[in-house]
Short mmCIF file of the C-alpha atoms (twelve columns), coordinates in Angstrom:
data_MODEL
# 
_entry.id   MODEL 
# 
loop_
_atom_site.group_PDB 
_atom_site.id 
_atom_site.type_symbol 
_atom_site.label_atom_id 
_atom_site.label_alt_id 
_atom_site.label_comp_id 
_atom_site.label_asym_id 
_atom_site.label_seq_id 
_atom_site.Cartn_x 
_atom_site.Cartn_y 
_atom_site.Cartn_z 
_atom_site.pdbx_PDB_model_num 
ATOM 1   C CA . MET A 1   0.069   0.047   -0.049  1 
ATOM 2   C CA . HIS A 2   1.445   3.404   -1.100  1 
ATOM 3   C CA . ILE A 3   0.592   6.414   1.032   1 
ATOM 4   C CA . ALA A 4   1.481   10.019  -0.136  1 
ATOM 5   C CA . ASP A 5   1.763   12.666  2.513   1 
ATOM 6   C CA . VAL A 6   1.473   16.244  1.325   1 
ATOM 7   C CA . THR A 7   1.828   19.403  3.526   1 
ATOM 8   C CA . MET A 8   3.304   22.894  3.524   1 
ATOM 9   C CA . PHE A 9   4.205   22.381  7.419   1 
ATOM 10  C CA . HIS A 10  7.536   21.027  6.603   1 
ATOM 11  C CA . ALA A 11  10.558  23.380  7.188   1 
ATOM 12  C CA . PRO A 12  13.895  23.323  8.996   1 
ATOM 13  C CA . ALA A 13  12.378  25.100  12.063  1 
ATOM 14  C CA . SER A 14  8.997   23.200  11.966  1 
ATOM 15  C CA . GLY A 15  8.029   21.013  14.974  1 
ATOM 16  C CA . GLY A 16  5.327   18.438  15.423  1 
ATOM 17  C CA . VAL A 17  4.231   17.905  11.869  1 
ATOM 18  C CA . ARG A 18  7.614   17.221  10.532  1 
ATOM 19  C CA . THR A 19  8.415   14.891  13.524  1 
ATOM 20  C CA . TYR A 20  5.181   13.037  12.932  1 
ATOM 21  C CA . LEU A 21  5.987   12.509  9.151   1 
ATOM 22  C CA . GLN A 22  9.550   11.448  9.840   1 
ATOM 23  C CA . ALA A 23  8.497   9.005   12.521  1 
ATOM 24  C CA . LYS A 24  5.658   7.636   10.325  1 
ATOM 25  C CA . HIS A 25  7.911   7.141   7.361   1 
ATOM 26  C CA . ARG A 26  10.589  5.472   9.541   1 
ATOM 27  C CA . VAL A 27  8.104   2.972   11.057  1 
ATOM 28  C CA . MET A 28  6.551   2.314   7.698   1 
ATOM 29  C CA . SER A 29  9.895   1.414   6.176   1 
ATOM 30  C CA . ARG A 30  9.885   -1.631  8.411   1 
ATOM 31  C CA . TYR A 31  6.697   -3.059  6.830   1 
ATOM 32  C CA . PRO A 32  7.296   -4.294  3.308   1 
ATOM 33  C CA . ASP A 33  3.618   -4.070  2.427   1 
ATOM 34  C CA . PHE A 34  3.735   -0.173  2.961   1 
ATOM 35  C CA . ARG A 35  5.418   2.505   1.044   1 
ATOM 36  C CA . ALA A 36  5.457   6.168   1.918   1 
ATOM 37  C CA . SER A 37  5.927   9.183   -0.344  1 
ATOM 38  C CA . LEU A 38  6.283   12.876  0.862   1 
ATOM 39  C CA . LEU A 39  5.426   15.914  -1.175  1 
ATOM 40  C CA . VAL A 40  6.402   19.249  0.441   1 
ATOM 41  C CA . PRO A 41  7.379   22.876  -0.774  1 
ATOM 42  C CA . GLY A 42  10.969  23.600  -1.791  1 
ATOM 43  C CA . ALA A 43  13.026  25.998  -3.753  1 
ATOM 44  C CA . GLU A 44  12.489  23.863  -6.961  1 
ATOM 45  C CA . ARG A 45  10.940  20.834  -8.380  1 
ATOM 46  C CA . ASP A 46  13.086  17.809  -7.203  1 
ATOM 47  C CA . SER A 47  12.847  14.269  -6.058  1 
ATOM 48  C CA . LEU A 48  15.222  12.236  -3.904  1 
ATOM 49  C CA . GLY A 49  14.002  8.710   -3.071  1 
ATOM 50  C CA . ASP A 50  10.452  9.218   -1.718  1 
ATOM 51  C CA . LEU A 51  10.991  12.756  -0.947  1 
ATOM 52  C CA . HIS A 52  9.478   15.181  -3.618  1 
ATOM 53  C CA . THR A 53  9.431   18.965  -3.656  1 
ATOM 54  C CA . LEU A 54  7.693   21.495  -5.685  1 
ATOM 55  C CA . PRO A 55  8.622   25.324  -5.827  1 
ATOM 56  C CA . ALA A 56  6.621   27.490  -3.500  1 
ATOM 57  C CA . LEU A 57  6.841   30.982  -2.247  1 
ATOM 58  C CA . ARG A 58  9.125   31.482  0.795   1 
ATOM 59  C CA . LEU A 59  7.195   33.253  3.604   1 
ATOM 60  C CA . PRO A 60  8.869   36.482  4.962   1 
ATOM 61  C CA . LEU A 61  9.742   35.814  8.628   1 
ATOM 62  C CA . GLY A 62  8.171   32.442  8.261   1 
ATOM 63  C CA . GLN A 63  11.188  30.449  9.807   1 
ATOM 64  C CA . GLY A 64  11.833  28.721  6.524   1 
ATOM 65  C CA . TYR A 65  8.137   27.821  5.558   1 
ATOM 66  C CA . ARG A 66  6.993   28.142  1.947   1 
ATOM 67  C CA . PHE A 67  3.389   28.648  0.885   1 
ATOM 68  C CA . PRO A 68  2.124   27.164  -2.262  1 
ATOM 69  C CA . VAL A 69  -0.131  29.425  -4.279  1 
ATOM 70  C CA . ARG A 70  -1.583  27.265  -7.077  1 
ATOM 71  C CA . SER A 71  -3.199  23.959  -6.462  1 
ATOM 72  C CA . THR A 72  -2.744  22.563  -10.080 1 
ATOM 73  C CA . PRO A 73  0.860   21.551  -9.916  1 
ATOM 74  C CA . TRP A 74  0.414   19.803  -6.514  1 
ATOM 75  C CA . ARG A 75  -2.649  17.837  -7.780  1 
ATOM 76  C CA . GLN A 76  -0.777  16.795  -10.906 1 
ATOM 77  C CA . ARG A 77  2.237   15.724  -8.959  1 
ATOM 78  C CA . LEU A 78  0.078   13.610  -6.611  1 
ATOM 79  C CA . ILE A 79  -1.568  12.022  -9.679  1 
ATOM 80  C CA . GLU A 80  1.840   11.267  -10.994 1 
ATOM 81  C CA . LEU A 81  2.975   9.509   -7.694  1 
ATOM 82  C CA . ASN A 82  -0.139  7.249   -8.034  1 
ATOM 83  C CA . PRO A 83  -0.609  6.456   -4.363  1 
ATOM 84  C CA . ASP A 84  -3.368  4.135   -2.912  1 
ATOM 85  C CA . MET A 85  -4.157  6.845   -0.336  1 
ATOM 86  C CA . ILE A 86  -3.362  10.532  0.367   1 
ATOM 87  C CA . GLU A 87  -2.909  12.274  3.555   1 
ATOM 88  C CA . ALA A 88  -3.197  16.185  3.672   1 
ATOM 89  C CA . GLY A 89  -1.390  17.801  6.529   1 
ATOM 90  C CA . ASP A 90  -2.430  21.423  6.345   1 
ATOM 91  C CA . PRO A 91  -5.708  23.277  5.608   1 
ATOM 92  C CA . TYR A 92  -4.532  25.272  2.680   1 
ATOM 93  C CA . VAL A 93  -3.729  24.755  -1.012  1 
ATOM 94  C CA . THR A 94  -2.251  21.308  -0.710  1 
ATOM 95  C CA . ALA A 95  -5.397  20.134  1.029   1 
ATOM 96  C CA . TRP A 96  -7.597  21.020  -1.923  1 
ATOM 97  C CA . ALA A 97  -4.961  19.533  -4.342  1 
ATOM 98  C CA . ALA A 98  -5.108  16.234  -2.300  1 
ATOM 99  C CA . LEU A 99  -8.789  15.990  -2.479  1 
ATOM 100 C CA . SER A 100 -8.893  16.741  -6.344  1 
ATOM 101 C CA . ALA A 101 -6.176  14.279  -6.800  1 
ATOM 102 C CA . GLY A 102 -7.833  11.540  -4.735  1 
ATOM 103 C CA . GLN A 103 -10.982 12.022  -6.715  1 
ATOM 104 C CA . LYS A 104 -9.160  11.675  -9.965  1 
ATOM 105 C CA . LEU A 105 -7.213  8.561   -8.774  1 
ATOM 106 C CA . GLY A 106 -10.253 7.049   -7.075  1 
ATOM 107 C CA . VAL A 107 -8.457  6.631   -3.707  1 
ATOM 108 C CA . PRO A 108 -9.308  7.669   -0.177  1 
ATOM 109 C CA . VAL A 109 -7.910  11.047  1.207   1 
ATOM 110 C CA . SER A 110 -7.444  11.827  4.895   1 
ATOM 111 C CA . GLY A 111 -6.958  15.254  6.467   1 
ATOM 112 C CA . PHE A 112 -4.810  15.674  9.473   1 
ATOM 113 C CA . TYR A 113 -5.922  18.589  11.638  1 
ATOM 114 C CA . HIS A 114 -2.632  19.521  13.041  1 
ATOM 115 C CA . SER A 115 -3.272  23.261  13.704  1 
ATOM 116 C CA . ASP A 116 -6.348  24.859  15.125  1 
ATOM 117 C CA . LEU A 117 -6.643  27.608  12.508  1 
ATOM 118 C CA . PRO A 118 -9.746  29.345  13.747  1 
ATOM 119 C CA . ARG A 119 -8.610  29.803  17.183  1 
ATOM 120 C CA . LEU A 120 -5.065  30.733  16.223  1 
ATOM 121 C CA . MET A 121 -6.242  33.608  13.850  1 
ATOM 122 C CA . GLY A 122 -9.176  34.533  16.025  1 
ATOM 123 C CA . ASP A 123 -6.654  35.337  18.755  1 
ATOM 124 C CA . ARG A 124 -5.116  37.819  16.471  1 
ATOM 125 C CA . PHE A 125 -7.990  39.213  14.513  1 
ATOM 126 C CA . GLY A 126 -11.169 38.599  16.526  1 
ATOM 127 C CA . LYS A 127 -14.345 36.601  16.771  1 
ATOM 128 C CA . ARG A 128 -15.663 37.425  13.335  1 
ATOM 129 C CA . VAL A 129 -12.508 35.887  11.695  1 
ATOM 130 C CA . CYS A 130 -12.729 33.002  13.974  1 
ATOM 131 C CA . LYS A 131 -16.279 32.244  12.882  1 
ATOM 132 C CA . ARG A 132 -15.462 32.518  9.138   1 
ATOM 133 C CA . LEU A 133 -12.516 30.155  9.584   1 
ATOM 134 C CA . GLU A 134 -14.708 27.688  11.450  1 
ATOM 135 C CA . ARG A 135 -17.111 27.540  8.420   1 
ATOM 136 C CA . TYR A 136 -14.011 27.182  6.147   1 
ATOM 137 C CA . VAL A 137 -12.616 24.293  8.213   1 
ATOM 138 C CA . VAL A 138 -16.036 22.502  8.216   1 
ATOM 139 C CA . ASP A 139 -16.380 22.912  4.523   1 
ATOM 140 C CA . LEU A 140 -12.846 21.651  3.876   1 
ATOM 141 C CA . TYR A 141 -12.640 18.812  6.380   1 
ATOM 142 C CA . SER A 142 -16.140 17.512  5.707   1 
ATOM 143 C CA . ARG A 143 -14.847 16.480  2.236   1 
ATOM 144 C CA . PHE A 144 -12.180 14.046  3.506   1 
ATOM 145 C CA . ASP A 145 -12.848 10.268  3.986   1 
ATOM 146 C CA . SER A 146 -11.200 10.477  7.405   1 
ATOM 147 C CA . VAL A 147 -10.137 13.371  9.680   1 
ATOM 148 C CA . LEU A 148 -7.273  12.774  12.118  1 
ATOM 149 C CA . ALA A 149 -7.162  14.771  15.200  1 
ATOM 150 C CA . PRO A 150 -4.050  14.720  17.512  1 
ATOM 151 C CA . SER A 151 -5.961  14.823  20.719  1 
ATOM 152 C CA . GLN A 152 -9.633  14.249  22.059  1 
ATOM 153 C CA . THR A 153 -9.845  18.004  22.756  1 
ATOM 154 C CA . ILE A 154 -9.496  18.750  19.034  1 
ATOM 155 C CA . ALA A 155 -11.655 15.838  17.902  1 
ATOM 156 C CA . ASP A 156 -14.446 17.042  20.098  1 
ATOM 157 C CA . ARG A 157 -14.093 20.552  18.693  1 
ATOM 158 C CA . LEU A 158 -14.403 19.412  15.123  1 
ATOM 159 C CA . LEU A 159 -17.314 17.131  15.923  1 
ATOM 160 C CA . GLU A 160 -19.070 20.094  17.605  1 
ATOM 161 C CA . TRP A 161 -18.667 22.141  14.564  1 
ATOM 162 C CA . GLY A 162 -20.155 19.372  12.399  1 
ATOM 163 C CA . VAL A 163 -17.204 17.684  10.832  1 
ATOM 164 C CA . PRO A 164 -17.823 13.989  10.424  1 
ATOM 165 C CA . ASN A 165 -15.535 10.906  10.307  1 
ATOM 166 C CA . VAL A 166 -13.104 12.390  13.050  1 
ATOM 167 C CA . ARG A 167 -10.668 9.881   14.630  1 
ATOM 168 C CA . VAL A 168 -8.280  10.742  17.433  1 
ATOM 169 C CA . GLN A 169 -4.746  10.018  16.143  1 
ATOM 170 C CA . PRO A 170 -2.096  11.064  18.826  1 
ATOM 171 C CA . LEU A 171 1.483   11.720  17.996  1 
ATOM 172 C CA . GLY A 172 4.292   9.808   19.549  1 
ATOM 173 C CA . VAL A 173 7.856   10.146  21.036  1 
ATOM 174 C CA . ASP A 174 11.187  8.559   19.992  1 
ATOM 175 C CA . LEU A 175 11.634  6.843   23.422  1 
ATOM 176 C CA . GLU A 176 15.276  5.913   22.686  1 
ATOM 177 C CA . ARG A 177 16.328  9.531   21.753  1 
ATOM 178 C CA . PHE A 178 14.186  11.187  24.487  1 
ATOM 179 C CA . HIS A 179 15.291  9.365   27.478  1 
ATOM 180 C CA . PRO A 180 16.707  10.210  31.043  1 
ATOM 181 C CA . GLY A 181 19.991  8.888   29.887  1 
ATOM 182 C CA . ALA A 182 20.419  11.791  27.451  1 
ATOM 183 C CA . ARG A 183 21.316  13.959  30.519  1 
ATOM 184 C CA . ASP A 184 24.583  15.993  30.223  1 
ATOM 185 C CA . PRO A 185 26.071  16.674  33.700  1 
ATOM 186 C CA . HIS A 186 28.226  19.565  32.165  1 
ATOM 187 C CA . LEU A 187 25.252  21.427  30.405  1 
ATOM 188 C CA . ARG A 188 24.530  23.865  33.245  1 
ATOM 189 C CA . SER A 189 28.222  24.801  33.769  1 
ATOM 190 C CA . THR A 190 28.434  25.195  29.965  1 
ATOM 191 C CA . LEU A 191 25.528  27.738  29.953  1 
ATOM 192 C CA . GLY A 192 26.674  29.437  33.065  1 
ATOM 193 C CA . ILE A 193 23.726  28.119  35.358  1 
ATOM 194 C CA . ALA A 194 24.611  27.369  38.879  1 
ATOM 195 C CA . ALA A 195 24.335  23.613  39.839  1 
ATOM 196 C CA . ASP A 196 21.994  24.440  42.717  1 
ATOM 197 C CA . LYS A 197 19.274  26.192  40.762  1 
ATOM 198 C CA . ARG A 198 15.826  24.534  40.029  1 
ATOM 199 C CA . LEU A 199 16.250  24.413  36.184  1 
ATOM 200 C CA . LEU A 200 13.088  24.817  34.194  1 
ATOM 201 C CA . ILE A 201 12.985  24.525  30.433  1 
ATOM 202 C CA . PHE A 202 10.866  25.374  27.425  1 
ATOM 203 C CA . VAL A 203 11.486  24.448  23.858  1 
ATOM 204 C CA . GLY A 204 9.559   25.725  20.848  1 
ATOM 205 C CA . ARG A 205 9.253   28.615  18.426  1 
ATOM 206 C CA . TYR A 206 8.375   32.104  19.539  1 
ATOM 207 C CA . SER A 207 4.884   32.617  18.664  1 
ATOM 208 C CA . ARG A 208 1.966   34.358  20.382  1 
ATOM 209 C CA . GLU A 209 0.061   31.108  21.353  1 
ATOM 210 C CA . LYS A 210 3.114   29.922  23.295  1 
ATOM 211 C CA . ASN A 211 2.705   32.785  25.833  1 
ATOM 212 C CA . ILE A 212 6.390   33.342  26.398  1 
ATOM 213 C CA . ASP A 213 5.564   36.506  28.236  1 
ATOM 214 C CA . VAL A 214 3.695   34.460  30.837  1 
ATOM 215 C CA . LEU A 215 6.812   32.291  31.281  1 
ATOM 216 C CA . LEU A 216 9.028   35.406  31.784  1 
ATOM 217 C CA . ALA A 217 6.574   36.848  34.205  1 
ATOM 218 C CA . THR A 218 6.543   33.583  36.244  1 
ATOM 219 C CA . MET A 219 10.358  33.585  36.442  1 
ATOM 220 C CA . ARG A 220 10.303  37.178  37.857  1 
ATOM 221 C CA . LYS A 221 7.910   36.005  40.570  1 
ATOM 222 C CA . LEU A 222 9.996   32.802  41.261  1 
ATOM 223 C CA . GLY A 223 13.146  34.647  41.856  1 
ATOM 224 C CA . SER A 224 16.776  33.508  41.898  1 
ATOM 225 C CA . GLN A 225 16.193  29.930  43.297  1 
ATOM 226 C CA . TYR A 226 14.836  29.018  40.029  1 
ATOM 227 C CA . HIS A 227 16.293  29.316  36.409  1 
ATOM 228 C CA . LEU A 228 14.498  28.956  32.978  1 
ATOM 229 C CA . LEU A 229 16.249  27.791  29.872  1 
ATOM 230 C CA . LEU A 230 14.361  29.030  26.713  1 
ATOM 231 C CA . ILE A 231 15.383  27.229  23.555  1 
ATOM 232 C CA . GLY A 232 13.964  28.090  20.110  1 
ATOM 233 C CA . PRO A 233 14.149  30.520  17.254  1 
ATOM 234 C CA . GLY A 234 13.016  34.145  17.777  1 
ATOM 235 C CA . MET A 235 13.096  33.956  21.586  1 
ATOM 236 C CA . PRO A 236 13.348  37.353  23.330  1 
ATOM 237 C CA . ARG A 237 16.849  38.482  24.421  1 
ATOM 238 C CA . GLN A 238 15.724  41.077  27.089  1 
ATOM 239 C CA . VAL A 239 15.153  38.727  29.898  1 
ATOM 240 C CA . SER A 240 15.674  38.679  33.659  1 
ATOM 241 C CA . SER A 241 18.830  37.364  35.166  1 
ATOM 242 C CA . ASN A 242 17.268  34.010  35.978  1 
ATOM 243 C CA . VAL A 243 16.499  33.205  32.315  1 
ATOM 244 C CA . SER A 244 18.944  31.979  29.713  1 
ATOM 245 C CA . VAL A 245 18.112  31.969  26.040  1 
ATOM 246 C CA . VAL A 246 19.319  29.805  23.204  1 
ATOM 247 C CA . ASP A 247 17.855  31.745  20.205  1 
ATOM 248 C CA . ARG A 248 18.073  29.109  17.389  1 
ATOM 249 C CA . CYS A 249 16.496  25.961  16.034  1 
ATOM 250 C CA . CYS A 250 18.117  23.015  17.789  1 
ATOM 251 C CA . ASN A 251 18.157  19.417  16.467  1 
ATOM 252 C CA . ALA A 252 16.454  16.503  18.232  1 
ATOM 253 C CA . HIS A 253 19.782  15.438  20.001  1 
ATOM 254 C CA . GLU A 254 20.210  18.823  21.446  1 
ATOM 255 C CA . VAL A 255 16.667  19.215  22.535  1 
ATOM 256 C CA . ALA A 256 16.786  15.720  24.228  1 
ATOM 257 C CA . THR A 257 19.974  16.529  26.043  1 
ATOM 258 C CA . ALA A 258 18.679  19.869  27.314  1 
ATOM 259 C CA . LEU A 259 15.311  18.316  28.390  1 
ATOM 260 C CA . ALA A 260 16.952  15.415  30.363  1 
ATOM 261 C CA . SER A 261 19.503  17.827  31.863  1 
ATOM 262 C CA . SER A 262 16.665  19.943  33.402  1 
ATOM 263 C CA . ASP A 263 14.291  19.541  36.372  1 
ATOM 264 C CA . ALA A 264 10.970  20.316  34.876  1 
ATOM 265 C CA . LEU A 265 9.200   21.697  31.727  1 
ATOM 266 C CA . LEU A 266 7.398   25.041  32.047  1 
ATOM 267 C CA . HIS A 267 4.724   25.437  29.330  1 
ATOM 268 C CA . ALA A 268 2.211   28.260  29.227  1 
ATOM 269 C CA . GLY A 269 0.726   27.435  25.842  1 
ATOM 270 C CA . THR A 270 -3.089  27.591  25.479  1 
ATOM 271 C CA . ARG A 271 -3.565  26.479  21.869  1 
ATOM 272 C CA . GLU A 272 -1.785  23.259  21.771  1 
ATOM 273 C CA . THR A 273 -3.422  20.459  19.681  1 
ATOM 274 C CA . PHE A 274 -1.197  17.871  21.162  1 
ATOM 275 C CA . GLY A 275 1.731   19.393  23.097  1 
ATOM 276 C CA . LEU A 276 4.690   17.242  21.713  1 
ATOM 277 C CA . VAL A 277 7.358   18.955  23.705  1 
ATOM 278 C CA . ALA A 278 5.418   17.986  26.830  1 
ATOM 279 C CA . GLN A 279 5.582   14.317  25.813  1 
ATOM 280 C CA . GLU A 280 9.178   14.562  24.889  1 
ATOM 281 C CA . ALA A 281 10.008  16.162  28.304  1 
ATOM 282 C CA . MET A 282 8.098   13.441  30.151  1 
ATOM 283 C CA . ALA A 283 9.930   10.746  28.121  1 
ATOM 284 C CA . CYS A 284 13.207  12.297  29.416  1 
ATOM 285 C CA . GLY A 285 11.959  11.897  33.009  1 
ATOM 286 C CA . LEU A 286 10.816  15.398  33.576  1 
ATOM 287 C CA . PRO A 287 7.519   16.350  35.079  1 
ATOM 288 C CA . VAL A 288 5.517   19.184  33.483  1 
ATOM 289 C CA . ILE A 289 4.104   22.446  34.741  1 
ATOM 290 C CA . ALA A 290 1.418   23.614  32.245  1 
ATOM 291 C CA . ALA A 291 -1.681  25.570  31.620  1 
ATOM 292 C CA . ASN A 292 -4.748  23.564  32.367  1 
ATOM 293 C CA . ILE A 293 -6.297  23.890  29.073  1 
ATOM 294 C CA . GLY A 294 -6.586  22.056  25.723  1 
ATOM 295 C CA . ALA A 295 -4.407  19.028  24.795  1 
ATOM 296 C CA . LEU A 296 -1.940  19.855  27.684  1 
ATOM 297 C CA . ALA A 297 -4.592  19.334  30.331  1 
ATOM 298 C CA . GLU A 298 -5.558  16.030  28.475  1 
ATOM 299 C CA . ASN A 299 -1.996  14.588  27.960  1 
ATOM 300 C CA . VAL A 300 -0.265  15.597  31.230  1 
ATOM 301 C CA . PRO A 301 -1.230  12.978  33.775  1 
ATOM 302 C CA . LEU A 302 -2.063  13.421  37.373  1 
ATOM 303 C CA . GLY A 303 1.254   12.449  39.099  1 
ATOM 304 C CA . GLY A 304 3.287   13.495  36.059  1 
ATOM 305 C CA . GLY A 305 3.168   17.196  36.749  1 
ATOM 306 C CA . VAL A 306 1.046   20.176  37.875  1 
ATOM 307 C CA . LEU A 307 -1.588  22.066  35.835  1 
ATOM 308 C CA . CYS A 308 -2.523  25.561  36.684  1 
ATOM 309 C CA . LYS A 309 -4.841  28.414  35.578  1 
ATOM 310 C CA . PRO A 310 -3.997  29.565  32.020  1 
ATOM 311 C CA . LEU A 311 -2.257  32.915  31.596  1 
ATOM 312 C CA . ASP A 312 -1.723  33.452  35.235  1 
ATOM 313 C CA . PRO A 313 1.918   33.960  36.316  1 
ATOM 314 C CA . ASP A 314 1.021   33.859  40.015  1 
ATOM 315 C CA . GLU A 315 -0.814  30.555  39.584  1 
ATOM 316 C CA . MET A 316 2.052   29.145  37.560  1 
ATOM 317 C CA . ALA A 317 4.661   30.220  40.118  1 
ATOM 318 C CA . ASP A 318 2.552   28.594  42.889  1 
ATOM 319 C CA . ALA A 319 2.414   25.392  40.714  1 
ATOM 320 C CA . CYS A 320 6.209   25.286  40.398  1 
ATOM 321 C CA . HIS A 321 6.549   25.633  44.264  1 
ATOM 322 C CA . ALA A 322 4.012   22.670  44.595  1 
ATOM 323 C CA . LEU A 323 5.960   20.615  42.248  1 
ATOM 324 C CA . PHE A 324 9.355   21.101  43.909  1 
ATOM 325 C CA . ASN A 325 7.740   20.546  47.260  1 
ATOM 326 C CA . ARG A 326 6.918   16.956  46.082  1 
ATOM 327 C CA . ASP A 327 9.193   14.000  45.240  1 
ATOM 328 C CA . ILE A 328 10.188  15.544  41.886  1 
ATOM 329 C CA . ALA A 329 12.177  12.332  40.897  1 
ATOM 330 C CA . ALA A 330 9.129   10.167  41.405  1 
ATOM 331 C CA . SER A 331 6.954   12.550  39.362  1 
ATOM 332 C CA . GLY A 332 9.597   12.229  36.580  1 
ATOM 333 C CA . ARG A 333 9.593   8.476   36.642  1 
ATOM 334 C CA . TYR A 334 5.711   8.454   36.412  1 
ATOM 335 C CA . ALA A 335 5.802   10.727  33.503  1 
ATOM 336 C CA . ARG A 336 8.294   8.437   31.768  1 
ATOM 337 C CA . ARG A 337 6.146   5.396   32.265  1 
ATOM 338 C CA . HIS A 338 3.083   7.383   31.018  1 
ATOM 339 C CA . VAL A 339 4.721   8.133   27.634  1 
ATOM 340 C CA . GLU A 340 6.025   4.538   27.285  1 
ATOM 341 C CA . ARG A 341 2.492   3.225   27.692  1 
ATOM 342 C CA . HIS A 342 0.600   5.695   25.496  1 
ATOM 343 C CA . PHE A 343 2.901   7.445   23.046  1 
ATOM 344 C CA . ASN A 344 5.410   4.934   21.703  1 
ATOM 345 C CA . TRP A 345 5.793   5.761   17.924  1 
ATOM 346 C CA . ASP A 346 5.736   2.064   16.960  1 
ATOM 347 C CA . LYS A 347 2.266   1.585   18.610  1 
ATOM 348 C CA . VAL A 348 1.026   4.885   17.346  1 
ATOM 349 C CA . ILE A 349 1.802   4.379   13.803  1 
ATOM 350 C CA . LEU A 350 0.820   0.787   13.702  1 
ATOM 351 C CA . ASP A 351 -2.778  1.717   14.835  1 
ATOM 352 C CA . LEU A 352 -2.613  4.348   11.987  1 
ATOM 353 C CA . LEU A 353 -1.651  1.826   9.485   1 
ATOM 354 C CA . LYS A 354 -4.604  -0.369  10.392  1 
ATOM 355 C CA . HIS A 355 -6.861  2.676   9.883   1 
ATOM 356 C CA . TYR A 356 -5.372  3.292   6.472   1 
ATOM 357 C CA . GLN A 357 -6.077  -0.344  5.531   1 
ATOM 358 C CA . ALA A 358 -9.693  0.041   6.658   1 
ATOM 359 C CA . LEU A 359 -10.102 3.143   4.518   1 
ATOM 360 C CA . HIS A 360 -8.494  1.510   1.541   1 
ATOM 361 C CA . GLN A 361 -10.432 -1.745  1.710   1 
ATOM 362 C CA . PRO A 362 -13.738 -0.945  3.371   1 
ATOM 363 C CA . GLU A 363 -15.479 -3.975  1.861   1 
ATOM 364 C CA . THR A 364 -12.925 -6.275  3.553   1 
ATOM 365 C CA . GLN A 365 -13.394 -4.689  6.883   1 
ATOM 366 C CA . GLN A 366 -17.117 -4.945  6.582   1 
ATOM 367 C CA . LEU A 367 -16.730 -8.639  5.874   1 
ATOM 368 C CA . HIS A 368 -14.403 -9.148  8.895   1 
ATOM 369 C CA . ALA A 369 -16.995 -7.391  11.009  1 
ATOM 370 C CA . LYS A 370 -19.827 -9.662  9.752   1 
ATOM 371 C CA . ASN A 371 -17.703 -12.739 10.315  1 
ATOM 372 C CA . GLY A 372 -16.726 -11.619 13.731  1 
# 
């Protein structure tokens, strides 16, 4: 079975979508009955193995993202790849191209709702824009044979809007890379952070929905006993003395080392559709302090961290004190076990492949159901 993934969410600084696609293609390579192709924007039309690019406009200040403008080249390239199934990973031009190509080929098309577009844009431009985008999302995603949502929170929202055929499809974690053993005992001294500080960390891009300002306000309230390591492109440089900044995109090895060398993850995001960095932190044996909203509230278990009122530095500072007054090592061990049980990439992708098979051969699945 040949699956073609297409998305514009694929750039050097991109996060969860790129991680998901890489993990999916890596796991699928171990199953000879499956083949995966990936079609993404690039500087020019090119192919290298199963990675294919088409030229697209580079977004200014877009951290390497490119935006396809015309759907026709993407539709035609998907038809040329001749897959048995297509998965669209963004709600823009490539999604419409995937639907059109799927109709031409007579193959099922799924849409993965990675980003909560109406709420992200609504935060910036108001309720009217949010409502218009809700209608757009319903119109687009109602056309897919299957809609994948990375958390129950997002699945419920899509269902409430009226989108049918929604399936919860969580992401996963590379449990070998993100492991407590990735700890570097020299990291703190390298960064000039005293060994006796309670080291908090956040990794991600600097964007409005990450609420970095809340993290910085929390650190001003916590004082010198705590230290925050902020890692990601575009992070602010004007910070208090108990904050260190690594203002660049780090590779997975660097992120795993930084996480495993810290004491807890601090996350103030309110628009997370899954919260991959929280799962990666827990895989490294870190408990999580996070806003009690959305996918973070769903995926940070009781015992694996502390949830607090969103957008409230006082509450977040209190949550930090509460966590460090507990057995923080025990919380970290519990967090690791939780990720091992629920977010192992092999298990996650194997479940997804079974779903693909059901979409591709619905008559076979119906027969099995009758025989069962």
